[in-house]
C-alpha positions in Angstrom: 6.5 13.4 -49.2 6.9 10.0 -47.4 4.3 7.8 -45.9 4.6 5.3 -43.1 1.3 3.7 -44.1 0.8 3.3 -47.8 -2.7 3.1 -49.2 -3.7 -0.4 -50.4 -3.5 -1.3 -54.1 -7.3 -1.2 -54.1 -8.5 2.4 -53.4 -9.8 2.7 -49.9 -13.4 3.3 -49.0 -12.1 6.4 -47.0 -8.9 7.7 -45.6 -7.7 10.0 -42.9 -4.4 11.7 -44.0 -2.3 12.6 -41.0 0.2 15.4 -41.9 3.1 14.8 -39.5 4.9 17.9 -40.8 2.0 20.0 -39.6 2.2 18.3 -36.2 5.9 19.0 -35.9 5.2 22.6 -36.8 2.4 22.9 -34.2 4.8 21.5 -31.5 7.4 24.1 -32.4 4.8 26.8 -32.3 3.6 25.7 -28.9 7.1 25.3 -27.5 7.8 28.9 -28.5 4.8 29.9 -26.3 6.5 28.3 -23.3 10.3 28.5 -24.0 11.3 27.9 -20.4 9.2 24.8 -19.9 9.6 21.2 -20.9 7.0 19.9 -23.4 4.7 16.9 -22.9 2.9 15.7 -26.0 -0.4 14.3 -25.0 -1.3 11.3 -27.2 -4.2 9.8 -25.3 -7.1 8.2 -27.1 -4.8 7.0 -29.9 -3.3 10.5 -30.4 -6.8 12.1 -30.4 -7.6 9.8 -33.3 -4.5 10.5 -35.3 -2.4 7.5 -34.2 -0.5 7.6 -30.9 2.8 6.0 -32.0 3.4 8.0 -35.1 2.3 11.3 -33.5 4.5 10.7 -30.4 7.5 10.1 -32.6 6.9 13.2 -34.6 6.4 15.3 -31.5 9.7 14.0 -30.0 11.4 14.9 -33.3 10.1 18.5 -32.8 11.4 18.7 -29.3 8.9 17.0 -26.9 10.7 15.3 -24.0 7.6 13.9 -22.3 4.7 11.9 -23.7 1.3 11.8 -21.9 -1.5 9.3 -22.0 -4.6 8.8 -20.0 -4.5 5.1 -19.3 -1.6 2.9 -18.3 -2.4 0.5 -21.1 -1.8 3.4 -23.6 1.5 4.2 -22.0 2.7 0.6 -21.8 1.8 0.1 -25.5 3.9 3.2 -26.4 6.9 1.8 -24.5 6.4 -1.6 -26.1 6.3 -0.1 -29.6 10.0 0.7 -29.4 9.4 3.9 -31.3 10.5 6.3 -28.5 14.0 7.1 -27.3 14.8 5.7 -23.9 15.2 9.1 -22.3 11.7 10.3 -23.3 9.5 10.2 -20.2 6.0 8.6 -20.5 3.3 9.6 -18.0 -0.2 8.2 -17.4 -2.9 9.4 -15.0 -6.2 7.4 -15.2 -6.0 4.4 -12.9 -8.5 2.1 -11.4 -8.0 -0.4 -8.5 -6.1 -3.5 -9.6 -4.5 -1.8 -12.5 -1.1 -2.8 -14.0 1.0 -1.0 -11.4 3.9 -3.5 -11.5 4.1 -3.4 -15.3 4.2 0.4 -15.1 6.9 0.4 -12.5 9.0 -2.1 -14.5 8.5 0.0 -17.7 9.8 3.1 -15.9 6.5 5.1 -16.4 5.7 8.2 -14.4 2.3 7.4 -12.8 -0.1 9.8 -11.2 -1.9 9.1 -8.0 -4.8 11.1 -6.5 -5.6 9.2 -3.4 -4.3 6.8 -0.8 -5.6 3.6 -2.4 -3.6 4.3 -5.5 -0.4 5.2 -3.6 -0.8 1.9 -1.6 -1.2 -0.2 -4.7 1.8 1.6 -6.3 4.0 1.0 -3.2 3.1 -2.7 -3.1 4.0 -2.9 -6.8 7.3 -1.3 -6.2 8.1 -3.7 -3.5 7.2 -6.7 -5.7 9.1 -5.4 -8.6 12.1 -4.4 -6.6 12.3 -1.1 -8.3 11.7 2.5 -7.4 8.3 3.8 -8.7 8.1 7.2 -10.3 5.0 8.9 -9.0 3.4 12.3 -9.6 0.9 13.6 -7.1 -2.2 15.3 -8.6 -4.2 17.9 -6.7 -7.8 18.8 -7.4 -7.7 22.6 -7.6 -11.2 23.0 -8.8 -11.9 20.7 -11.8 -13.7 18.3 -9.6 -12.6 15.1 -11.4 -9.5 13.2 -10.6 -7.0 14.7 -8.1 -6.6 14.8 -4.3 -8.7 17.3 -2.4 -6.7 20.2 -0.7 -6.4 20.3 3.0 -6.3 17.1 5.1 -6.5 14.7 2.2 -3.5 16.4 0.5 -1.5 16.5 3.7 -2.1 12.7 4.2 -1.1 11.9 0.6 2.0 14.0 0.8 3.0 12.5 4.1 2.6 8.9 2.9 4.5 9.7 -0.3 7.4 11.1 1.7 7.4 8.0 3.9 7.5 5.7 0.8 10.2 7.8 -0.6 12.2 7.5 2.6 11.9 3.7 2.3 13.3 3.9 -1.2 10.1 2.6 -2.8 9.0 5.7 -4.7 10.4 8.9 -6.2 8.0 11.8 -6.3 8.8 13.3 -9.7 6.0 15.8 -10.1 3.1 17.8 -8.7 0.3 18.7 -11.0 -3.3 19.7 -11.6 -5.7 20.5 -14.5 -7.8 23.5 -15.4 -11.5 23.5 -15.7 -12.1 26.6 -17.8 -8.7 27.8 -19.2 -10.5 27.9 -22.6 -12.6 30.8 -21.4 -10.4 33.9 -21.4 -10.6 35.8 -18.1 -12.8 33.4 -16.2 -12.2 33.9 -12.5 -11.8 30.1 -11.9 -8.5 30.3 -13.7 -6.9 32.6 -11.1 -8.5 30.6 -8.3 -7.2 27.3 -9.5 -3.7 28.7 -10.1 -3.6 30.2 -6.6 -4.7 26.9 -5.0 -2.2 25.0 -7.1 0.6 27.3 -5.9 -0.5 26.7 -2.3 -0.6 22.9 -2.7 2.8 22.9 -4.3 4.2 25.1 -1.6 2.8 22.8 1.1 4.3 19.7 -0.5 7.7 21.3 -1.1 7.6 22.7 2.5 7.3 19.1 3.8 10.2 17.9 1.7 8.9 17.0 -1.7 11.4 17.9 -4.4 9.6 17.5 -7.7 11.3 17.5 -11.0 8.3 19.1 -12.6 5.3 21.1 -11.6 2.6 21.5 -14.2 -1.0 22.6 -14.8 -1.0 24.1 -18.3 -3.1 22.3 -21.0 -3.5 23.5 -24.6 -5.4 26.8 -23.9 -3.2 27.7 -20.9 0.0 26.9 -23.0 -1.3 29.3 -25.7 -2.6 32.2 -23.6 -1.5 32.0 -19.9 2.3 32.2 -19.5 2.0 32.5 -15.8 0.7 28.8 -15.7 3.7 27.2 -17.5 5.8 26.3 -14.5 8.3 23.5 -15.4 6.3 21.7 -18.1 3.3 22.3 -20.4 1.1 19.5 -21.7 -0.7 20.4 -24.9 -3.2 18.0 -26.3 -5.7 19.1 -29.0 -3.6 22.1 -30.0 -0.8 19.8 -31.1 -3.1 18.4 -33.7 -3.9 21.8 -35.0 -7.4 22.1 -33.6 -8.3 25.2 -31.6 -9.2 24.4 -28.0 -12.1 26.9 -28.2 -13.5 29.3 -30.7 -13.3 31.9 -27.9 -9.5 31.7 -28.2 -9.5 32.1 -32.0 -9.4 29.7 -35.0 -6.5 27.4 -35.6 -5.0 29.9 -38.1 -5.4 32.7 -35.5 -3.3 30.6 -33.1 -0.7 29.8 -35.6 -1.7 26.1 -35.8 -2.4 23.8 -38.7 -5.0 21.0 -38.6 -3.2 17.7 -39.0 -6.1 15.4 -40.1 -7.9 15.4 -43.5 -10.8 13.0 -43.8 -11.9 12.1 -47.4 -13.9 9.4 -49.2 -14.7 8.8 -52.9 -18.3 9.1 -53.8 -19.8 5.6 -54.0 -22.6 6.6 -56.3 -24.0 9.6 -58.1 -27.5 9.4 -59.4 -30.3 11.6 -60.8 -33.5 11.8 -58.9 -36.8 13.8 -59.3 -38.2 16.4 -57.0 -40.0 15.1 -54.0 -37.6 12.2 -53.6 -37.1 11.2 -49.9 -33.5 10.7 -48.8 -32.3 8.4 -46.1 -34.1 7.1 -43.0 -37.2 8.9 -42.0 -37.2 11.1 -45.1 -36.1 14.1 -43.1 -34.9 15.5 -46.4 -37.0 15.5 -49.5 -35.5 16.9 -52.8 -37.0 20.3 -53.6 -36.6 19.6 -57.3 -34.8 17.4 -59.8 -31.2 17.0 -58.7 -28.3 14.7 -58.2 -27.4 12.8 -55.1 -23.9 11.7 -54.1 -23.4 8.8 -51.7 -20.5 9.2 -49.2 -19.4 5.8 -47.8 -18.9 7.0 -44.2 -21.3 6.9 -41.3 -21.6 7.0 -37.6 -19.8 3.7 -37.3 -16.8 5.5 -38.7 -17.2 8.4 -36.3 -19.2 10.8 -38.4 -21.6 12.3 -35.9 -25.3 11.5 -36.4 -26.1 14.8 -34.8 -24.7 16.5 -37.9 -27.5 15.0 -40.0 -28.9 17.8 -42.2 -26.1 20.2 -41.3 -22.7 18.5 -41.8 -20.6 20.2 -44.5 -18.8 18.4 -47.3 -16.6 19.7 -50.2 -17.2 18.0 -53.6 -15.9 19.4 -56.8 -14.8 22.6 -55.2 -18.2 23.3 -53.7 -19.6 23.0 -50.2 -22.6 20.8 -49.9 -24.6 19.7 -46.8 -25.5 16.3 -45.6 -29.0 15.5 -46.9 -31.1 13.6 -44.4 -30.0 11.2 -41.8 -26.4 10.1 -41.4 -26.6 6.3 -41.3 -24.2 3.7 -39.8 -22.0 3.4 -42.9 -23.1 6.1 -45.4 -24.8 9.4 -45.9 -26.0 11.5 -48.9 -25.3 15.0 -50.1 -27.5 16.9 -52.6 -25.2 17.9 -55.4 -27.6 20.4 -56.8 -27.5 19.0 -60.3 -23.7 18.6 -60.5 -22.6 15.2 -61.7 -18.9 14.7 -60.7 -19.3 10.9 -61.1 -18.6 8.0 -58.8 -15.2 8.1 -57.4 -15.1 11.9 -57.1 -13.5 13.0 -53.8 -15.6 14.2 -50.9 -13.7 16.1 -48.3 -15.4 16.1 -44.9 -12.7 18.2 -43.2 -9.1 19.3 -43.4 -7.0 22.4 -42.8 -9.2 24.5 -45.1 -6.6 25.2 -47.7 -8.8 24.1 -50.6 -11.9 25.7 -49.1 -12.9 22.5 -47.4 -14.7 22.4 -44.1 -12.6 22.1 -40.9 -13.2 19.9 -37.8 -14.5 23.0 -36.1 -17.1 23.4 -38.9 -18.3 19.8 -38.1 -18.2 20.5 -34.4 -20.5 23.5 -34.9 -22.8 21.4 -37.1 -23.0 18.7 -34.6 -23.3 20.9 -31.5 -20.0 19.6 -30.0 -16.3 20.4 -29.9 -13.5 19.9 -32.3 -11.8 17.4 -29.9 -14.7 15.0 -30.4 -14.8 15.2 -34.2 -11.2 14.1 -34.7 -11.0 11.7 -31.8 -14.1 9.7 -32.8 -12.9 8.8 -36.3 -12.9 5.0 -36.0 -10.5 2.2 -36.9 -12.4 1.3 -40.1 -10.8 4.5 -41.6 -7.2 3.8 -42.4 -4.6 6.5 -41.3 -2.2 7.5 -44.0 0.9 9.3 -42.6 2.4 12.1 -44.7 5.9 13.4 -44.2 6.9 10.7 -41.8 10.5 11.6 -42.3 11.8 15.0 -41.4 
């Protein structure tokens, strides 16, 4: 085992172990689901909380040839890190007026545009930079977020992109869209969106657009909808070993291994009598004499407060549940009389190999999704990278 981030000499208050070997294996599993398509590793939101640079490098080692981010700032930081081969393409798609268009053009990023204002700002940046901008046109096929509306809006965007391309200012490298309900097997919106995407692509290509890639497949579509793979797939959460939806199966069912394990040493173990209130509001009162363990993690670290009274934790080989309110920096578990001692490991979630909870267990406890559980783990928790070298 090797690590790119060594734990400090003083034991950390908590740590998130990031198993890069598991990430590489997940990338290979996902690539095998779409053998005819290029692979974009999505590392937005700091790699879904796992660390964008380290995860991007590991994904490339496993065969990814594209990296995807949401914001241009994320993409520019990746390019500036020097950790990616020059031939790996980096794409970003969430822009606001006045964004760093020129910097993106000069860095050779593939940038997405969904409307005329964005295309105009990109063209101006290309003129200023004296370089051809790489642009991908996004169509709204039914998600109702970003993306150009079909019909007249799409026709106008395609036409202006072609004019800019004829002037040598842009190169249209891709046509793409995003599913709304690909994680719901058999939902009729999937076929409707796919059909509209084909129509929008056909229109653009019929007018002269020659994209390098056409893509719409996110994690669930990559795993279960081969007809959506086109030229490129862009898995996000599945790359980190978290199932996109319980409806599709568990991580193990999908052949994926969770990458993050979140642990902390108990800061205190103490004996208390029955009737003892625990944490703010005394929403939990000990039913009898017991021991309480203090876990030094809280909602400031990303542990969801909505999991108060329900979040699972493994201590000493046994599952325990958060007792009372999760506070900003700490929470309590009722150890039921066990006394593992201060410093004993509390495992909030991991792959489940040792019987520990998973991110999906915490998602269920908090009434949310696995995506949020891993992504929200904050910067106060150091990331320790395992198996950084292949």
